[in-house]
Every structure is written in C-alpha cells, then in structure tokens.
DRENDO-1510 file (C-alpha; in Angstrom, 1 decimal, always signed):
<recs>
REC; n; res; u; v; w
REC; 1; MET; +110.0; +205.3; +235.0 .
REC; 2; VAL; +110.4; +202.3; +232.7 .
REC; 3; ASN; +108.7; +202.3; +229.3 .
REC; 4; PHE; +107.5; +198.8; +228.3 .
REC; 5; GLN; +107.1; +198.1; +224.6 .
REC; 6; PRO; +103.9; +196.3; +223.9 .
REC; 7; ASP; +104.1; +192.6; +222.9 .
REC; 8; ASN; +102.6; +193.3; +219.5 .
REC; 9; VAL; +105.4; +195.6; +218.2 .
REC; 10; GLU; +106.4; +193.1; +215.5 .
REC; 11; GLU; +102.8; +192.5; +214.6 .
REC; 12; GLU; +102.3; +196.3; +214.0 .
REC; 13; SER; +105.0; +196.1; +211.3 .
REC; 14; ALA; +102.7; +193.7; +209.5 .
REC; 15; GLY; +99.5; +195.8; +209.8 .
REC; 16; LYS; +97.9; +199.2; +211.0 .
REC; 17; LEU; +96.4; +200.1; +214.4 .
REC; 18; CYS; +92.8; +201.1; +214.5 .
REC; 19; PRO; +92.7; +204.7; +215.9 .
REC; 20; HIS; +89.6; +203.9; +217.8 .
REC; 21; CYS; +90.3; +200.6; +219.5 .
REC; 22; ALA; +94.1; +200.3; +218.9 .
REC; 23; LYS; +93.8; +196.8; +217.5 .
REC; 24; ILE; +95.9; +195.7; +214.5 .
REC; 25; ILE; +94.2; +195.7; +211.1 .
REC; 26; ARG; +96.1; +193.4; +208.8 .
REC; 27; SER; +94.2; +194.1; +205.5 .
REC; 28; PRO; +92.6; +197.2; +204.0 .
REC; 29; ALA; +89.0; +197.8; +205.1 .
REC; 30; PRO; +86.6; +200.8; +205.2 .
REC; 31; THR; +85.6; +200.0; +208.9 .
REC; 32; CYS; +87.5; +198.4; +211.7 .
REC; 33; PRO; +86.6; +194.7; +211.9 .
REC; 34; TYR; +86.8; +194.9; +215.7 .
REC; 35; CYS; +84.9; +198.1; +216.7 .
REC; 36; ASN; +83.1; +198.8; +213.4 .
REC; 37; MET; +84.2; +202.4; +213.5 .
REC; 38; PRO; +85.0; +204.1; +210.1 .
REC; 39; LEU; +88.6; +204.4; +209.3 .
REC; 40; ASP; +90.2; +207.5; +208.1 .
REC; 41; GLU; +90.9; +207.8; +204.4 .
REC; 42; LEU; +94.6; +207.2; +204.7 .
REC; 43; ILE; +94.2; +203.9; +206.4 .
REC; 44; GLN; +91.3; +202.8; +204.2 .
REC; 45; MET; +93.1; +203.4; +200.9 .
REC; 46; GLU; +96.5; +202.1; +201.9 .
REC; 47; ALA; +97.1; +198.7; +200.2 .
REC; 48; ALA; +98.3; +195.6; +202.0 .
REC; 49; PRO; +102.0; +195.0; +201.7 .
REC; 50; GLU; +103.0; +193.4; +198.4 .
REC; 51; PHE; +105.4; +190.5; +198.2 .
REC; 52; LYS; +107.6; +189.7; +195.2 .
REC; 53; PRO; +106.5; +186.5; +193.4 .
REC; 54; GLN; +108.7; +183.6; +194.2 .
REC; 55; ARG; +108.9; +181.3; +191.0 .
REC; 56; TRP; +110.4; +178.3; +192.8 .
REC; 57; ARG; +107.3; +177.7; +194.9 .
REC; 58; TRP; +105.6; +175.7; +192.1 .
REC; 59; LEU; +108.2; +173.0; +192.7 .
REC; 60; LEU; +106.7; +172.4; +196.1 .
REC; 61; ARG; +103.3; +171.7; +194.9 .
REC; 62; PRO; +102.2; +168.0; +195.5 .
REC; 63; ARG; +101.3; +167.4; +191.8 .
REC; 64; THR; +104.6; +168.7; +190.6 .
REC; 65; MET; +106.5; +166.6; +193.1 .
REC; 66; ILE; +104.6; +163.5; +192.1 .
REC; 67; VAL; +105.4; +164.1; +188.4 .
REC; 68; SER; +109.0; +164.7; +189.2 .
REC; 69; VAL; +109.3; +161.5; +191.2 .
REC; 70; LEU; +107.7; +159.5; +188.5 .
REC; 71; THR; +109.9; +161.0; +185.8 .
REC; 72; VAL; +113.0; +160.2; +187.8 .
REC; 73; ALA; +111.8; +156.6; +188.4 .
REC; 74; VAL; +111.1; +156.1; +184.6 .
REC; 75; VAL; +114.5; +157.5; +183.6 .
REC; 76; LEU; +116.3; +155.3; +186.2 .
REC; 77; GLY; +114.2; +152.3; +185.2 .
REC; 78; LEU; +115.1; +152.7; +181.5 .
REC; 79; TYR; +118.8; +153.2; +182.3 .
REC; 80; GLY; +118.7; +150.1; +184.6 .
REC; 81; PHE; +117.0; +148.1; +181.8 .
REC; 82; ILE; +119.6; +149.1; +179.3 .
REC; 83; VAL; +122.5; +148.3; +181.6 .
REC; 84; LEU; +120.9; +145.0; +182.7 .
REC; 85; GLN; +120.3; +144.1; +179.0 .
REC; 86; GLN; +123.9; +144.7; +178.1 .
REC; 87; TYR; +125.1; +142.8; +181.2 .
REC; 88; SER; +122.7; +139.9; +180.5 .
REC; 89; ASN; +123.8; +139.7; +176.8 .
REC; 90; GLU; +127.4; +139.6; +177.8 .
REC; 91; GLN; +126.9; +137.1; +180.6 .
REC; 92; TYR; +124.8; +134.8; +178.5 .
REC; 93; THR; +127.1; +135.0; +175.5 .
REC; 94; ALA; +130.2; +134.3; +177.7 .
REC; 95; THR; +128.5; +131.3; +179.3 .
REC; 96; ALA; +127.4; +130.0; +175.9 .
REC; 97; ASP; +131.0; +130.4; +174.5 .
REC; 98; ARG; +132.4; +128.5; +177.5 .
REC; 99; LEU; +129.8; +125.7; +177.1 .
REC; 100; MET; +130.6; +125.4; +173.4 .
REC; 101; THR; +134.3; +125.0; +174.2 .
REC; 102; GLU; +133.4; +122.3; +176.7 .
REC; 103; GLY; +131.3; +120.5; +174.1 .
REC; 104; ASN; +128.0; +121.1; +175.7 .
REC; 105; THR; +126.3; +122.3; +172.5 .
REC; 106; SER; +122.7; +121.9; +173.7 .
REC; 107; ALA; +123.2; +124.1; +176.8 .
REC; 108; ALA; +125.2; +126.6; +174.8 .
REC; 109; ALA; +122.4; +127.0; +172.3 .
REC; 110; GLU; +119.9; +127.8; +175.1 .
REC; 111; TYR; +122.2; +130.5; +176.4 .
REC; 112; TYR; +122.7; +132.0; +173.0 .
REC; 113; ARG; +118.9; +132.0; +172.5 .
REC; 114; LYS; +118.5; +133.8; +175.8 .
REC; 115; ALA; +121.0; +136.5; +174.8 .
REC; 116; VAL; +119.2; +136.9; +171.5 .
REC; 117; GLN; +115.9; +137.3; +173.3 .
REC; 118; PHE; +117.1; +140.6; +174.8 .
REC; 119; GLY; +116.9; +142.2; +171.4 .
REC; 120; SER; +120.5; +141.9; +170.4 .
REC; 121; GLN; +121.4; +143.5; +167.0 .
REC; 122; ASP; +124.7; +141.7; +166.9 .
REC; 123; PRO; +125.0; +139.4; +163.8 .
REC; 124; GLU; +127.8; +137.4; +165.4 .
REC; 125; LEU; +125.5; +136.4; +168.2 .
REC; 126; TYR; +122.8; +135.1; +165.7 .
REC; 127; GLU; +125.6; +133.3; +163.8 .
REC; 128; LYS; +126.8; +131.6; +167.0 .
REC; 129; LEU; +123.3; +130.5; +167.7 .
REC; 130; GLY; +122.9; +129.2; +164.1 .
REC; 131; TRP; +126.1; +127.1; +164.3 .
REC; 132; ALA; +125.0; +125.6; +167.7 .
REC; 133; GLU; +121.6; +124.7; +166.2 .
REC; 134; TYR; +123.2; +123.3; +163.1 .
REC; 135; GLN; +125.4; +121.0; +165.2 .
REC; 136; LEU; +122.3; +119.8; +167.0 .
REC; 137; ALA; +120.7; +119.0; +163.6 .
REC; 138; ARG; +118.0; +121.7; +164.2 .
REC; 139; ASP; +118.4; +122.8; +160.6 .
REC; 140; ALA; +115.2; +124.9; +160.3 .
REC; 141; ASP; +116.1; +126.9; +163.5 .
REC; 142; ALA; +119.7; +127.2; +162.3 .
REC; 143; LEU; +118.6; +128.6; +158.9 .
REC; 144; LYS; +116.4; +131.2; +160.6 .
REC; 145; SER; +119.3; +132.3; +162.9 .
REC; 146; PHE; +121.7; +132.5; +159.9 .
REC; 147; GLU; +119.2; +134.5; +157.9 .
REC; 148; SER; +118.8; +136.9; +160.9 .
REC; 149; ALA; +122.6; +137.4; +160.9 .
REC; 150; VAL; +122.6; +138.1; +157.2 .
REC; 151; SER; +119.7; +140.6; +157.5 .
REC; 152; LEU; +121.9; +142.5; +159.9 .
REC; 153; GLN; +125.1; +142.1; +157.9 .
REC; 154; PRO; +124.4; +141.1; +154.3 .
REC; 155; ASP; +128.0; +140.3; +153.4 .
REC; 156; ARG; +128.8; +138.2; +156.4 .
REC; 157; VAL; +130.4; +135.2; +154.7 .
REC; 158; THR; +130.2; +132.7; +157.6 .
REC; 159; SER; +126.5; +133.3; +158.1 .
REC; 160; LEU; +125.8; +133.0; +154.3 .
REC; 161; TYR; +127.8; +129.8; +154.3 .
REC; 162; GLY; +125.9; +128.5; +157.3 .
REC; 163; ALA; +122.6; +129.4; +155.7 .
REC; 164; GLY; +123.7; +127.5; +152.6 .
REC; 165; LEU; +124.5; +124.3; +154.6 .
REC; 166; ALA; +121.3; +124.5; +156.6 .
REC; 167; ALA; +119.2; +124.9; +153.5 .
REC; 168; TYR; +121.1; +121.9; +151.9 .
REC; 169; GLN; +120.3; +119.7; +154.9 .
REC; 170; LEU; +116.6; +120.8; +154.6 .
REC; 171; ARG; +116.8; +119.7; +150.9 .
REC; 172; ASP; +116.0; +123.2; +149.8 .
REC; 173; TYR; +118.7; +123.0; +147.2 .
REC; 174; GLN; +117.7; +126.1; +145.3 .
REC; 175; LYS; +118.0; +128.2; +148.4 .
REC; 176; SER; +121.2; +126.6; +149.3 .
REC; 177; ILE; +122.6; +127.4; +145.8 .
REC; 178; SER; +121.5; +131.0; +146.2 .
REC; 179; PHE; +123.4; +131.4; +149.5 .
REC; 180; LEU; +126.5; +129.6; +148.4 .
REC; 181; LYS; +126.8; +131.5; +145.2 .
REC; 182; ARG; +126.8; +134.7; +147.3 .
REC; 183; VAL; +129.6; +133.2; +149.4 .
REC; 184; ILE; +131.7; +132.6; +146.3 .
REC; 185; GLU; +131.1; +136.1; +145.0 .
REC; 186; ILE; +132.5; +137.5; +148.3 .
REC; 187; ASP; +135.2; +134.9; +148.9 .
REC; 188; PRO; +136.2; +133.2; +145.5 .
REC; 189; GLY; +138.6; +130.9; +147.3 .
REC; 190; ASN; +136.1; +129.3; +149.6 .
REC; 191; ALA; +136.6; +125.6; +148.8 .
REC; 192; ASP; +133.8; +124.4; +151.1 .
REC; 193; ALA; +131.3; +126.6; +149.4 .
REC; 194; TYR; +132.3; +125.3; +145.9 .
REC; 195; GLU; +131.9; +121.7; +147.3 .
REC; 196; TYR; +128.4; +122.2; +148.7 .
REC; 197; LEU; +127.3; +124.2; +145.7 .
REC; 198; GLY; +128.3; +121.3; +143.4 .
REC; 199; LEU; +126.4; +118.9; +145.7 .
REC; 200; ALA; +123.3; +121.0; +145.6 .
REC; 201; GLU; +123.4; +121.3; +141.8 .
REC; 202; TYR; +123.9; +117.5; +141.6 .
REC; 203; ARG; +120.7; +117.0; +143.7 .
REC; 204; LEU; +118.9; +119.2; +141.2 .
REC; 205; SER; +120.3; +117.2; +138.2 .
REC; 206; GLN; +122.3; +120.3; +137.1 .
REC; 207; TYR; +125.1; +117.9; +136.3 .
REC; 208; GLU; +127.3; +120.2; +134.1 .
REC; 209; MET; +127.4; +122.9; +136.8 .
REC; 210; ALA; +127.9; +120.3; +139.5 .
REC; 211; ASP; +130.9; +118.9; +137.7 .
REC; 212; GLU; +132.4; +122.3; +137.2 .
REC; 213; HIS; +132.1; +123.4; +140.8 .
REC; 214; LEU; +133.1; +120.0; +142.3 .
REC; 215; ASN; +136.3; +120.1; +140.1 .
REC; 216; THR; +137.0; +123.6; +141.3 .
REC; 217; ALA; +136.5; +122.5; +144.9 .
REC; 218; LEU; +139.0; +119.6; +144.2 .
REC; 219; ILE; +141.7; +122.2; +143.3 .
REC; 220; PHE; +141.4; +123.7; +146.7 .
REC; 221; ASN; +140.9; +120.4; +148.6 .
REC; 222; PRO; +142.5; +117.5; +146.7 .
REC; 223; GLN; +141.9; +115.1; +149.5 .
REC; 224; SER; +138.2; +115.3; +149.9 .
REC; 225; GLY; +136.5; +111.9; +149.8 .
REC; 226; THR; +133.1; +113.6; +149.3 .
REC; 227; ILE; +134.3; +115.4; +146.1 .
REC; 228; PHE; +135.8; +112.3; +144.6 .
REC; 229; TYR; +132.7; +110.3; +145.4 .
REC; 230; TYR; +130.3; +112.6; +143.6 .
REC; 231; LEU; +132.7; +113.2; +140.7 .
REC; 232; ALA; +132.6; +109.4; +140.3 .
REC; 233; ARG; +128.8; +109.4; +140.4 .
REC; 234; LEU; +128.8; +112.0; +137.6 .
REC; 235; GLU; +131.2; +109.8; +135.6 .
REC; 236; VAL; +128.8; +106.9; +136.0 .
REC; 237; LEU; +126.0; +109.0; +134.5 .
REC; 238; ARG; +128.3; +109.8; +131.5 .
REC; 239; GLY; +129.1; +106.1; +131.1 .
REC; 240; GLU; +132.7; +106.6; +132.2 .
REC; 241; HIS; +132.7; +103.6; +134.5 .
REC; 242; HIS; +136.4; +102.9; +134.6 .
REC; 243; TRP; +137.1; +106.5; +135.7 .
REC; 244; ALA; +134.3; +106.2; +138.2 .
REC; 245; ILE; +135.8; +103.1; +139.7 .
REC; 246; GLU; +139.1; +104.8; +140.3 .
REC; 247; ASN; +137.5; +107.9; +141.8 .
REC; 248; PHE; +135.3; +105.7; +144.1 .
REC; 249; THR; +138.5; +104.1; +145.3 .
REC; 250; ARG; +140.1; +107.5; +146.0 .
REC; 251; ALA; +137.0; +108.6; +147.8 .
REC; 252; GLU; +137.2; +105.5; +150.1 .
REC; 253; SER; +141.0; +106.2; +150.7 .
REC; 254; PHE; +140.2; +109.7; +151.8 .
REC; 255; GLY; +137.6; +108.6; +154.4 .
REC; 256; PHE; +134.3; +108.6; +152.6 .
REC; 257; ASP; +131.8; +106.0; +153.8 .
REC; 258; SER; +133.1; +102.6; +152.8 .
REC; 259; GLY; +129.6; +101.0; +152.5 .
REC; 260; ALA; +128.4; +103.7; +150.1 .
REC; 261; VAL; +131.5; +103.4; +148.1 .
REC; 262; ALA; +131.2; +99.6; +147.9 .
REC; 263; LEU; +127.6; +99.8; +146.7 .
REC; 264; ALA; +128.4; +102.4; +144.0 .
REC; 265; ARG; +131.6; +100.9; +142.9 .
REC; 266; GLY; +130.1; +97.4; +142.8 .
REC; 267; GLN; +127.4; +98.6; +140.4 .
REC; 268; ALA; +130.0; +100.4; +138.3 .
REC; 269; ARG; +132.1; +97.2; +138.1 .
REC; 270; MET; +129.0; +95.2; +137.1 .
REC; 271; MET; +128.6; +97.7; +134.2 .
REC; 272; VAL; +132.0; +96.8; +132.8 .
REC; 273; GLY; +131.7; +93.1; +133.3 .
REC; 274; GLU; +133.9; +92.8; +136.4 .
REC; 275; TYR; +131.5; +90.5; +138.1 .
REC; 276; GLU; +133.8; +88.9; +140.7 .
REC; 277; SER; +135.0; +92.3; +141.9 .
REC; 278; ALA; +131.4; +93.6; +141.8 .
REC; 279; LYS; +130.3; +90.7; +144.0 .
REC; 280; ASP; +133.0; +91.5; +146.5 .
REC; 281; ASP; +131.9; +95.1; +146.7 .
REC; 282; LEU; +128.2; +94.3; +146.9 .
REC; 283; GLN; +128.7; +91.7; +149.6 .
REC; 284; LYS; +130.4; +94.3; +151.6 .
REC; 285; ALA; +127.6; +96.8; +151.0 .
REC; 286; VAL; +124.9; +94.3; +152.0 .
REC; 287; THR; +126.9; +93.5; +155.2 .
REC; 288; GLN; +126.9; +97.2; +156.1 .
REC; 289; PHE; +123.4; +97.9; +154.8 .
REC; 290; PRO; +121.4; +94.7; +155.2 .
REC; 291; GLY; +118.1; +96.5; +154.9 .
REC; 292; ARG; +118.9; +98.2; +151.6 .
REC; 293; LYS; +116.8; +96.5; +148.9 .
REC; 294; ASP; +118.9; +98.0; +146.0 .
REC; 295; ALA; +122.1; +96.5; +147.4 .
REC; 296; ASN; +120.5; +93.1; +147.9 .
REC; 297; LEU; +119.0; +93.2; +144.4 .
REC; 298; LEU; +122.3; +94.2; +142.8 .
REC; 299; LEU; +124.1; +91.4; +144.6 .
REC; 300; ALA; +121.4; +88.9; +143.5 .
REC; 301; LYS; +121.8; +90.2; +139.9 .
REC; 302; THR; +125.6; +89.7; +140.1 .
REC; 303; TYR; +125.1; +86.1; +141.2 .
REC; 304; TYR; +122.8; +85.6; +138.2 .
REC; 305; LEU; +125.4; +87.1; +135.9 .
REC; 306; LEU; +128.0; +84.8; +137.3 .
REC; 307; GLY; +125.7; +81.8; +136.7 .
REC; 308; ASP; +125.1; +81.1; +140.4 .
REC; 309; TYR; +121.3; +80.9; +140.2 .
REC; 310; ARG; +120.8; +79.3; +143.6 .
REC; 311; ALA; +122.7; +82.1; +145.3 .
REC; 312; ALA; +120.7; +84.7; +143.3 .
REC; 313; GLN; +117.4; +83.2; +144.4 .
REC; 314; SER; +118.7; +83.0; +148.0 .
REC; 315; GLN; +119.6; +86.7; +147.9 .
REC; 316; LEU; +116.3; +87.7; +146.5 .
REC; 317; SER; +114.5; +86.0; +149.4 .
REC; 318; ASN; +115.8; +88.7; +151.6 .
REC; 319; ILE; +113.7; +91.4; +149.9 .
REC; 320; GLN; +110.3; +90.0; +149.3 .
REC; 321; GLU; +108.2; +92.9; +150.7 .
REC; 322; ASN; +107.8; +96.7; +150.1 .
REC; 323; ILE; +109.9; +96.8; +146.9 .
REC; 324; PRO; +110.4; +100.5; +145.8 .
REC; 325; GLN; +108.7; +101.4; +142.5 .
REC; 326; HIS; +112.0; +101.9; +140.6 .
REC; 327; LEU; +113.2; +98.4; +141.5 .
REC; 328; GLN; +110.1; +96.4; +140.8 .
REC; 329; ILE; +110.8; +95.6; +137.1 .
REC; 330; ASP; +114.2; +94.1; +137.9 .
REC; 331; PHE; +112.9; +92.4; +141.0 .
REC; 332; LEU; +110.3; +90.6; +138.9 .
REC; 333; ALA; +112.5; +90.1; +135.9 .
REC; 334; LEU; +115.4; +88.3; +137.7 .
REC; 335; PRO; +113.3; +85.3; +138.8 .
REC; 336; GLY; +111.9; +85.0; +135.3 .
REC; 337; TRP; +115.4; +84.9; +133.7 .
REC; 338; ILE; +116.6; +82.4; +136.4 .
REC; 339; ALA; +113.6; +80.2; +135.5 .
REC; 340; LEU; +114.4; +80.6; +131.8 .
REC; 341; ARG; +118.1; +79.6; +132.3 .
REC; 342; GLN; +116.9; +76.6; +134.3 .
REC; 343; GLY; +114.5; +75.5; +131.6 .
REC; 344; ASN; +111.4; +76.3; +133.5 .
REC; 345; PHE; +109.8; +78.0; +130.5 .
REC; 346; ALA; +106.2; +78.1; +131.9 .
REC; 347; ALA; +107.3; +80.0; +135.0 .
REC; 348; ALA; +109.4; +82.3; +132.9 .
REC; 349; ARG; +106.4; +83.1; +130.6 .
REC; 350; ASP; +104.2; +83.8; +133.6 .
REC; 351; THR; +106.7; +86.2; +135.1 .
REC; 352; PHE; +107.4; +88.1; +131.9 .
REC; 353; SER; +103.7; +88.3; +131.1 .
REC; 354; GLN; +103.1; +89.9; +134.5 .
REC; 355; ILE; +105.8; +92.5; +133.8 .
REC; 356; ALA; +104.4; +93.1; +130.3 .
REC; 357; ASN; +101.0; +93.8; +131.8 .
REC; 358; MET; +102.6; +96.3; +134.2 .
REC; 359; ASP; +104.5; +98.1; +131.5 .
REC; 360; PRO; +103.3; +97.1; +128.0 .
REC; 361; ASN; +105.9; +99.3; +126.3 .
REC; 362; ASN; +108.9; +97.9; +128.1 .
REC; 363; ALA; +111.1; +96.5; +125.3 .
REC; 364; GLU; +113.2; +94.4; +127.5 .
REC; 365; SER; +110.2; +92.7; +129.1 .
REC; 366; LEU; +108.7; +92.0; +125.6 .
REC; 367; ASN; +112.0; +90.7; +124.4 .
REC; 368; ALA; +112.2; +88.4; +127.5 .
REC; 369; LEU; +108.6; +87.2; +126.9 .
REC; 370; GLY; +109.5; +86.5; +123.3 .
REC; 371; TRP; +112.5; +84.3; +124.3 .
REC; 372; ALA; +110.4; +82.5; +126.8 .
REC; 373; TYR; +107.9; +81.6; +124.0 .
REC; 374; PHE; +110.8; +80.9; +121.6 .
REC; 375; TYR; +112.5; +78.3; +123.9 .
REC; 376; SER; +109.2; +76.6; +124.7 .
REC; 377; GLY; +108.5; +76.3; +120.9 .
REC; 378; ASP; +105.6; +78.7; +120.6 .
REC; 379; CYS; +107.0; +80.4; +117.5 .
REC; 380; ALA; +103.9; +82.6; +116.7 .
REC; 381; LEU; +103.8; +84.3; +120.1 .
REC; 382; ALA; +107.6; +84.5; +120.1 .
REC; 383; GLN; +107.6; +86.4; +116.8 .
REC; 384; LEU; +104.7; +88.7; +118.0 .
REC; 385; ASN; +106.6; +89.7; +121.1 .
REC; 386; PHE; +109.9; +90.2; +119.2 .
REC; 387; GLU; +108.2; +92.5; +116.8 .
REC; 388; LYS; +106.6; +94.5; +119.6 .
REC; 389; ALA; +110.0; +94.8; +121.4 .
REC; 390; ALA; +111.7; +95.9; +118.2 .
REC; 391; HIS; +108.9; +98.4; +117.6 .
REC; 392; GLN; +109.5; +100.0; +121.0 .
REC; 393; THR; +113.2; +100.8; +120.2 .
REC; 394; SER; +114.3; +103.1; +117.5 .
REC; 395; ASP; +117.6; +101.2; +117.3 .
REC; 396; GLU; +118.5; +97.6; +118.1 .
REC; 397; LEU; +118.1; +96.7; +121.7 .
REC; 398; VAL; +121.7; +97.0; +123.0 .
REC; 399; PHE; +123.3; +94.4; +125.2 .
REC; 400; ALA; +125.1; +95.7; +128.3 .
REC; 401; TYR; +127.2; +93.9; +130.8 .
REC; 402; ASP; +124.4; +94.3; +133.4 .
REC; 403; SER; +121.7; +93.0; +131.0 .
REC; 404; PHE; +119.8; +89.9; +131.9 .
REC; 405; PHE; +119.8; +88.7; +128.2 .
REC; 406; ASN; +122.8; +87.5; +126.3 .
REC; 407; PRO; +124.3; +89.4; +123.3 .
REC; 408; ASN; +122.5; +87.0; +120.9 .
REC; 409; GLU; +119.1; +87.3; +122.7 .
REC; 410; THR; +117.9; +90.6; +121.1 .
REC; 411; PRO; +114.5; +91.0; +119.4 .
REC; 412; GLN; +116.3; +91.3; +116.0 .
REC; 413; ALA; +118.2; +88.1; +116.6 .
REC; 414; GLY; +115.0; +86.3; +117.6 .
REC; 415; LEU; +113.3; +87.4; +114.3 .
REC; 416; ALA; +116.3; +86.4; +112.3 .
REC; 417; ILE; +116.7; +82.8; +113.4 .
REC; 418; SER; +114.4; +79.8; +113.0 .
REC; 419; CYS; +112.1; +79.0; +115.9 .
REC; 420; PRO; +112.4; +75.4; +117.1 .
REC; 421; LEU; +108.8; +74.2; +116.8 .
REC; 422; LYS; +107.8; +72.1; +119.7 .
</recs>
C-alpha cells in the first residue's frame, strides 16, 4: 500500500500541527486559531523560529536608495563640472592664443574673458587678457586684469609692467610709478620700465627723477626716439636750448613723431634767436597739426620776430576763437606789438590796456603799455606804467630772443631816457 505524503510537509517545517484539528499553527498561541481548542503547554510555550538579523537589508529601503542615487548624481555632477571647467579653460585659452597670433585681438580678448569667467586661478591667463585689452585701448579693463594677475603672483614682472603702462595711459601717474618701481626692483635691467617710469615722473613735474631714469633707460636703449625727445624737453626747462635742439633732432631720426619734434624744436630755436630755422620747423608743425593753436601762435610770433608783420597777422587769423587760458596773454599781446611797430599807437594802447586789466601785475604788459604811451608822446602815463612794471620785477626785466620787446625797451630804459613830448 502506497503511503502518500501530505502536500503540507514543507509547511509543517515552518510551524506546528494542532493536535485537535491537525492544522498548521505558524505562531505561538494559547488556543488554536482554527478550532479554538487549548493547546498543550509545550506547543503554547514554544517560540516562533528566530531568524538572524541581515544588516544589508537597509540598503533596499526606498529612502536609502533615493539618498544613494542623489549622492552619486551630485558626485558625478561635480566631477563633470570640474572636468568641463578644465576643458573649457583650455579650449578657450587655445582659441584666444590662436586669434592673437592671427591678429584678431578683439575676438581673442573675448575668449580670454570667457576662460577667466570659469574661475581660473592662473595669473598667466589674466595677464594675457590684460595685454589683449591694452592693445584694444581698454586701459581700465587692462589695469584690472593685470592687477588680478599680480594678486595671484605678486612678483610677476610682465603683469607689473603691464599694470604700470595701463595706469600711465589712464594718467594715474602715481600708480604707474608704484608698479614700475616694483618692476625695477625685481628686474633692474628692464629698460622699458625705466623709460615709462621717467615719463610718469615727467608728467608729475618730478624732473630730477625723470632725468635720472630716462638717462638710465638710454643706456639700455640708445636708439629710443621717445627717450631723446623727453630728455630734450627737460633740457628746455633747464634753459639748455642748444642741447635740446640736438636731442630733438636725434629723436626725429629714431622715429619719434616728426610733427611733435618740429613744434618743440621750432620753439627751442626761437629761444636762441634762430628765427629762420624756427619758422621752417613751425611751418611743418602747423601743416601736420593745423588745428593746434599753440603751433599757429608760435609761427605768428616767429613772423613778428622776423619783421614780417603781415604774415604774422595772417597766421593769427587762423586762431580767433576758443583760445586756451595759457595762450591768451600772448595772443592779445602780439597784435598790440604789431600795431606799435606799424605806428598805430592808439590800437596798441587799447590792446595793452585790455591785457593790463586782465592781469594788473603782468610786468611785460605794463611795460608794453608804457612804450605805447611813450611813442605816442604821453610821457606822464608812460612813466607811470614803467614804474609799475619795474615794481613788479625784483630785477630788471630781461630781454629774451622770444620777447616781443627789443633789448632797449625795458622799463628801466624807458625811465632813463627822455620822453618825446607830443
């Protein structure tokens, strides 16, 4: 006879059979949940099977899985951002370098700026951006870029030098001097730094320091037209006009702006009485700078000193409006002296009186007014103005080659000679 095993054999291994109804009880209980008969003490007290705790199961919880997925996403995102940033910096920089080589400075500057916007801490990148902006005459932006480079690498010479140039172009000469002195401390042989340091000092009227640094720059770069030009300007200030004329000529031979040289050298030649040479230079300057009132006025004055009064008047007619303040006295005085030389004493008196009203303490104007009265025979007013002019000068009014008056037309001479009564 075949014995069949019941279908719930496996289930019995997971529970106990009720002795009354033979159904499987899967958890401890005082009575059978099926037949409600009391269970014996053994079945009642026996505990349900215990399972060992499985620590890995918390990983399968939904909350844990969500946190894990988010963490991985953040980590991958940060890694991707860093990789992309590095890639973008390199790509933008490489493109900008290529554009600079091709001469497309404007586009190169934009690519350098994009690279910097990714938070680069590379001083070289800021420096490249600064030079691109400097070439585009964006001096304020260039200065900021160079300063950023210096903040990352304080002794970076090319960035310090760039900052000095940008500050110079912005006319912040004191800041320029500060940067350029730092360049020289690090690189004592930097000729360009000495040159721009001297120029900045010249602009601030620090003439002795400017002369020292420009001469040092000349040792390193003996063919710089700029250095020779400004050394000549310093020589003019010291009254060394012959030396200045030579250095102006050297500046022109080394490529400095010929119009600027002609204007400055023409004035220097006037100061030493070389009126014909001065006229040639100043005519050249006016041709190149027809709108410059100082050049036109100097040329008119040269014509006057050569005795060509008609040419002087014609040249003055080119500058009748918007005369700068520092030129107004000469601009008014020249027609007065021309009138005086041509015997038009009334016009001369009116002109010189106007100047004396503008500047009552101007010795040359008072002297000119005195001679206008003198030649017209008004001796009392002539003497009064000569005395006023003499009082305004501690020494005798000195004749110079660019003076409107002659050597014998000083206040002292006017007081010493007899006035021709009219």
